[in-house]
Each structure stands twice: as C-alpha cells, then as structure tokens.
N, C-alpha and C positions, 0 to 999 in steps of 0.2 A: 504493499499499499504506500502510495506517495503522499506524504503529508503536505507537499507543496500544492497538491490539487485541492480545488474547491470541493466541498462535500457532494455537490451535484454530479461530479465526475466519478465519484466512487461507485463500485459495484454494489449490488444488493447484498452479496456475500460479505463484503467488507463493512458495510454500514451495520448489518445485523450483528456481526461479531464485535465491532467497536461499541455498539450500544450495550451488548451483553457485558462487555468488560468495563462499562461506565466511562469510556474515554471520550465519547461524544454523547450529546442528548438527541432525542428524537426531534425536538424543536429545532435544533441546529441543522440537522439533515433536511428537515422539511423547509425551513426558511431559505436555505441555500438553493433548494430545488425550485421554490416559488420565485426566487430572484431570477433564476435561469429562465423560467417560463415567461416572466415579465419581459425579458430581453428578447426571447426567441419566438414566442407564440404569435405576436402581431405580424411577424414576417412569414411564417409557414402555415399558420392556422391549423395546427395539429389537434389542439384541444378546443372543442365546441363550448366547454364550460370550465372555468378555472375555479377551484373550491378553496380559495386562500384561507378564509376565516375557519371554515369547517376543518380544513387540514391542520391548522395550527392548534385548534381545540383538541382534535384527535391526538396530536403530537404531545400536547401537555398531559392528556390523560394517560398516554403511553409512558411518559416520563414518570408520572406518579406511580404507575404500576411497577416500573423498574426500581424506583426508590423503595418500594414496599418490600422488595426481596422476593416477590412472586416469581414463579417460573415463567419465562418469556417464550413466545412462539418463534418459529424459524424466520419470520419476516418482521420481527419487532422493530418499528422505527423506519421501515424501508418505504420511501415514496413510490406510489404506483399510480397508474391511470386505468380507467375503466371505459370501455367502449359504450357509446350512447345508445346501442341497441339492446342492452340488458338493464335490468332493474337495479336501481340504487335508491334506497328509501328517501323520499322527499325530492327526487329529481325526475325530470321528464325523460322517459324512454322514447326518444323521438324517432329513432331508426332512420333519420334523415328525411322524414316525410312531414309535409306541412300540417295535415290534420292531427298529427301526434305531438305537436309543439307543447301542449299542456297535458300530456298523458303522464301524470305524476305517479311514480311507483309507490305503493303502499308499504313495500318491504324490500329487502335486498334479495337479488337473485342468489342462487346457490354459491356460485364462484365468488361473488362479492362477500358474502357471509364467511366463506372459508378464508379468503385473504385477510379479511378484518380480524377474524379469530386468530389467525397466525401473526397478527400485530402490524399488518401493513397500514400505511397512511395514504388515503386516496386524495391525490392533489388535483385531479381533473378528470373530465369526461372526454374521451377521444372521438374525433369525427369519423364518419362512415360514409358510404355511398347511399344514394336514395334506395330505400328498402334493402340496404346492404347487398345490392345486386349488381355491382360493377367491379372491374378490376382497377377502378379509378376512384378517387375519394372526393366527391363533389355532390352538393345537394342544395335545394332551394332554401333549406332552413339555416344551415350553418356555413354555406359557401364552400370554396375549394381548398383542399390541403395541398401544399406544395412539397415536392421531394427536397429535403435539405441539401442533397448533393447537387441537384440540377433542377430548376423550376420547370424545365421543358419536358421532363419525363414524369410518368406517374409515380406517386409514392406507393403504388399498389392499391388494391382494394379487396374487400371492402374495409379491412383494418388498417387503412393507410394513415389514419391519425395516430393510431397506436405505434406503428413502426416509425414514423417520422418523429414522434415525441421521444421515443426510447433512443433513437439514433442521435438526436441532438441534445440529449441530457435532461429532458424534461420528465424525469422519473426513471428509476433504475429498472423497473419492470413495467410491462404493459399487458393488459388483458386484450385478447382478440377472440374471434370465432372464425370457423372455416367450414363451408359447405361445398366449396369449389375452388379452394386456393386462397381464401381470404385472410389466412395467417401467413402462409408460406410465400405467397407472392409479394405482399408488402415487405416482409423480412428480406426477401431477395432484392427488391427495388431499393431499399434503404440501407442495405449492408449490415443487417443485424441477424440474430438467430431467431427462428420461429418454429414452435413445435405444434403440429396438428396431432393431438393424441387420438388413440383408437376410439371409435364410437362406443359409448358405455363406460369409458374410463373416468371422465370428469363429469359430475352430475350437472344437469342443466334444468332450470325451471325459472320462469319469470312470473312472480306473483300477480303482476298486472295483466297477464294474458287473459283475453276474453274467450279464447277457444284453444283446444289442443293443437299442437303442430301437426301437419299432415304427415303421411307415411314417409315421403322421401327425406324431409328434414329429420325425422326420427331416426332414419338409417344412416344419414350422411353428415349432419351438422354437429360440430363439436366446439367446445370452449377450450382455449389454450393460451399459453404465454408467449410473449416476445421479450427479448433481452439482448444486451450487448455481449454476452458471453454464455457459453454452455453451462458453466457452473451456476449462473443466475437463473438460467432457463430451468435447470433441474430443480433449484430451490422453489421457484414459483410454481412449477408443475406439481411437485409433490404436495405443496400446500393446497393446491386446487383439487387434487384427485382424491378427496376424502368422501366418505359416505354421506349421503343426504337422502332421507326416505322420500322426499318429494320427487325424486327421479327414479321410477321403478326400473329404468333400463341400466342403471349404474351396476357395474359388475365388481365384486370384491376380490380382484386379482392382486397379489402382492406387486409392489412397484419395482422390485428386483426379482428376477427369475433365474434359475440356474443357467449358466453360460453354456452354449453349445461346445462340444469338444473342438479344440483349436487345431490348426488355425481356422478362424471363421471365414467361410467362403462368401465372397462378395460378387454378385453379378453386376458387371458393368454394362448398363443399357445405354448405348451411345447414339444410336440412330434408329429411325423408324421410316419404313418405306413411304416415299412421297412427301416427307415433311422436311423442309430445309432447316439446317442447323447453323446457327450463327458461329463463326470461327472462335469467338471468345467463349462461347458456351462449350464448344468442343475442347478448347484449351483448359477450361476450368475442370471438366470431367477427367482429362488426362492428368492434370496436376493432382487432383484428389485421389485418383486411382494410385498414382505413384506414392503419395503420402501414406495411404492406407497400407500399401504393400510394405513400405518401410516400417510401419508400425506392427507388422506381423500378420496382417490379413492376407488371405489368398484371393487375389482379384482375377476374375476371368470374364471375358465378354460373353454375353448371353442376351437373348431377346425374351421379353416378357410375353407370355402367351396371351393371345387375343387382346393385345394392348389397345389398338385403335377402336376395336369393338367396344371395349370397356369404357373408353372416353365418349364414344357416341351414345352408349346406353345411359351415361350420366345426363346427356342432353335430352334424351327421350323421356326419362323419368322426371327430371327436374322441370322441363318445360310443360309436360302434360299435367304434373301436379300443380304447378304454379298458374296454369290457366284458370284454376278455380279460386285463386287468391291474389297473388302479386300482379298478375297480368292485368286484371280489371282495375286494381288499385293504381297501377302506373298510368293507365289510360285516363282515370279520373283525377288523380292527385299528383302524378309524377311531374317533374320538370321536363322541359323539352329534350334535354340531353338524355335523360333516362328513357324517355319514350323512343328516341331514335336507337339507343342501345338495345332496348328490348326488341324492337322491330328487326334489327340486324341479327339478334340472337335467335329469334323465331323463324327467320327467313328460311324457306326451304324445308322446315320441320313440319311434316304433316301431323295432324292431331290423331292420336290413337284412340280406338274405341275401348270399351271396358276390357274385352278379351285381350286386346293388344297390350294394354297397360299391365294386366295380370301376367301375360306371357313374358313381358319385359322383366317384371319382378322375379319370375321363375328363372329366366335366363341369367339374372344376376347371380343366383346361387351356383350355376354351372361355371361361370367365370371365376367366382370366388374359389371353387374347388380347384380349378387349374392353377390359380395363383398359390393356393395353399400347398399343393404338391410341388410346385416350382420352388417355393420358399423353404421347403423341407430340405432341399439340396443346397440352396443359397439363402441363408438366414438374413442376409442384407442385400439390398439392391442400391447401387450408386446410379443416379439418373439425373436429368436436368430438373430444375424447378419449372422452367419454360424453355422451349427450343430456341427462343430469341432473347436478346437483352431486354431489360424493362422498356416497355412501350412508350412512345411519345404520348403526351397528354391527349386524351380523347380519341385514341386510335380505334375505339369501338364505335364511334359515331360518325366517322368519315364515310367513305364509299363502302358499299357492301363487300367489295373485294378486300379492302383493308380490314374490315371487321372479321371477315372469314379467315384471313391469314392470322389474325390475333387468336381467334378461337382454336385454330389448328395448332398454333404454337403452345397453347395451354393444355394440351392433352396430358402431360405428366401430372398436372394438378387435378384434372377431372377424373381420370381412370382410377387414381388412388382414392379419391374422396367417394366415388361411387360404391366402392367396396368397403367403406368404413375403416380404411387402413390408416395407421399412423404414418406421418411424414415429417421430416426435419429439414428445414432450409438452413444452410450454413454458408456464410460468405467465404469466397476464396481470394478476393482482391478487387481491383478496379480494372475496367476495360474502357478506354476512351473517357476516363473520368467518371464512368458510371459503374456502380457496384455490380459484381457478378458472383455467382456461387453455384452450389449444387444441392440436390436433394437426396436424402437417404430415406429408404423405405424398408420396413420390416413387416413381419406378420403381426396380426392383432395382438395387442398388449405387450409387444416387445420394444416399447419406448426406451428401455434400459440399453438395448443393443444400439439404438439410434444415437443416444446421448454419448455412449462410450466411443463409438466410431466418430461421431461429430467432434468430439474432444480431440481426437488424433488429428483430424483435418484442421481444426482451429489452431492447434499448437504449431503445425507445420506452416500454415498460411500466414500466421502472425499478422493478421489484418485487424485493423481497429477503426472505429469511427472518430478517433481523436482529431483528424483534420477538420471535422465539422465543428469541433470545440473552439476553434479559432475564428469562426465566422462572426 
C-alpha cells in the first residue's frame, strides 16, 4: 500500500484491512472518495445520484461500530456504488426510464443488503442504459456516461456507470448486473475486472417489483461486482453471494470447490467462422494464453460446440420474451436512441409462436449438455469479451449494417449468458489508447477457477487504471 496515495486510490482490500487495524477511519475513506466524485463525476456522468450526506452518516456509524470492538464485515468502510436498476431503500429505481423517475424503493435489494451487512458504504447510484438494454450507457433520465479513457467510445452497457466510476476512482467496488454482457462489456471498455457469476449464485430480488421477472431473465440475468483488481472482485463477490430466502433460485454451493487435477486445461477459443476478429483482440488472446501457460496451465486451441447457435438462441429467447414487456415499454416511454437500438436488435428476427419458444427453451438444454461435456475436458475457456475493440458511441443506432456487425461481435457475451454461465473480463492492456482484454469462462459455479486464472493474467499484464487518476 502506498501511503502517498489518496484514500480514493486504495483498493477495497487495502481499505478494509486498514480500517480493521484502526489505521484509517471509514469517514476518511468515504470523504476522500466523495472529493474524487466531486472532481470527476461532472465530467463523465458515471453516477446518476451522489449520496454524500447519506454516505458520511453510514461511515460515522461504521466508525462507531469499529470503536465498539464488534467484529467487522469483509467490506467494512469500503466505498461502493450501486446501479440505478436495483432497489436501494429510499431511492428511485429508475432503470433509466422516465416513468420510473419516482419509483422509490421501500427496501434494499438482496445484493445491497448483503454489501451493507458486510460493512460497505454506498457513495452513489451508477448510471445505466434505458431499460438496461444497450451496450451503451445513455438515457433520457440521467443522460450519457462517458468512457474515462476516451469520450468517443462506449463505457459499455448497461453497467457503464459502474465501470466508469470504478475505473476513475469513484468507489473501490461497483455493483452491476448482466443478462447479455452488461458487467463484462463495461469492464472491458473501461479497463477493469468484472465478474458475471453463475445464475443462482448471487441472490436477486427487488422489493419494489410489481411482477415477477419472466423466464429468460430468471435463467440468464445475474448480479455481480466490478473492481480495479481481482482481489477486490473476489472480496465483493464473496460478500454478495450469500443466502437470501427471497430468491428461491439461489443455490448453496461453496464459493471454493476442489481444484481439478493439474495442470488445468484451458481451451483457447480464438476465432469463429465468418466473424472478423480485431488484431488487438487476437493479440490480447495470444498474450493471455502465453501468460497462463507460464503460470502452469495447459493451453490448447479448441472450438466451443454450437457456439454461434448458442448466441443466436440468446437473441431468440430474449427478444421473444421481451416482446411482452420491454419492447412495448420502449415504444411508449423509450428515448429515440433506445427505440432505434431496439429496432436494429429486432430486425430480421421473426417472432416465434408458443411451440417455437418452448422448442428454443428445450434446445437450450441440449446446448448446455454439449458445453458441459466440453468443459469436463477443458475446465477453463479463454475467449474474447467481444471480437472487436470497444465500440464507438452509439454504434447500435447507426445503419442496420453497423448494428448487425456490433451484435455479431458480441457473440462471446451472448452465448455464455444464454446458458447461465459465469464469465470474467480481465484487462490485458491498451490498444490505440483504448482498453483491451479477454474473457475467461468456466462451468457453472466455478467462479473460483476464473478468479485464480484471472489473477495469473492480471499479474503478468501488470495493467492499471492509474493513468486515469491523473486526468
């Protein structure tokens, strides 16, 4: 730990350890982060709501608890941000949608409750896309979030506010969620780490919800953390992944499972028929493969079974399911950009009938079986986050060709989400001044394998968001 650094630059792990040793107070860590937010947020608009007084009150309460000698949680005193699409008591769960501007949450969502119980201090609410449904972060309620590296490229979406905030020092940890890349793509675009846990690993429930989520979000949507390091990511994830009876899909699997017999085999999935790969993405995969090999992993090239079909099935299931909910909402309440994005997403997708939808759900099981068998031999897959570098702002609302090229580039995000798989985005460096990185994927509930391999890549890459700290 560098004592010359301001506290907002410290990692979550360092802050929690220093608070436990009574070397710093929670108020000091929180005040430092709030000062950083004051300097940075007006420029990049990562946080839709800054909770300065509430955060300081929470920090004072956390300091009183520390002074009492009580046992402290793993995130005690750590400043964090929460995405505006989940409930935080007393605040609007806007989801970037105008009619929800005053949709005040009566209670905390499960992950917010878990992080607070672990001692985290919520400093702000991070921005999202309209209905959290784009790989860009912009909406008519809170405006556009910029990428702190380069304002011309997306910060990712829909958790772009979360990624931009954590990359630029506005909180050591950020909460995000992911149904089609909404944690991993922003992490990739902003040069931070992001974990999409297995469906069923982190409990999810919004007390303000007026209806149950439909079947595809139940199967594919997850809550997870973003951070500037793997150690912080692990800390945030472990604190999130605790039991809550309000989510009956939560599965009580240990966070650490027995390691496969070594050396662990890694499938390097580096190209896919008909999909162009950016040279910098290919280079990032080669670098990560070399680093994993040096760390004792056995890396071999292999193709994921039925990969493009899995990505296409995500579109079939998500689009058909959302025709009953989000599609109509966007037509009525969406901003013009969201309407164009949705039109491009739906273009050429014929609507399935009841039997077609049920057949697609059944086919999902067959694809999952083929991946399960594949991952028996290769417990880890090294693959892109996207086949292309982070997209220029609004690439999804230009021409239909541009939008379709973007969707094709995102197949590594979609195929994995469709099967409820865990995925980890890890930065490897910069290409043309823009962050680039890789994705690690494992079988369900093997986040421990992802974090271990991610740590090996992180150490070798030695990449940091520190350059942003001098902006």
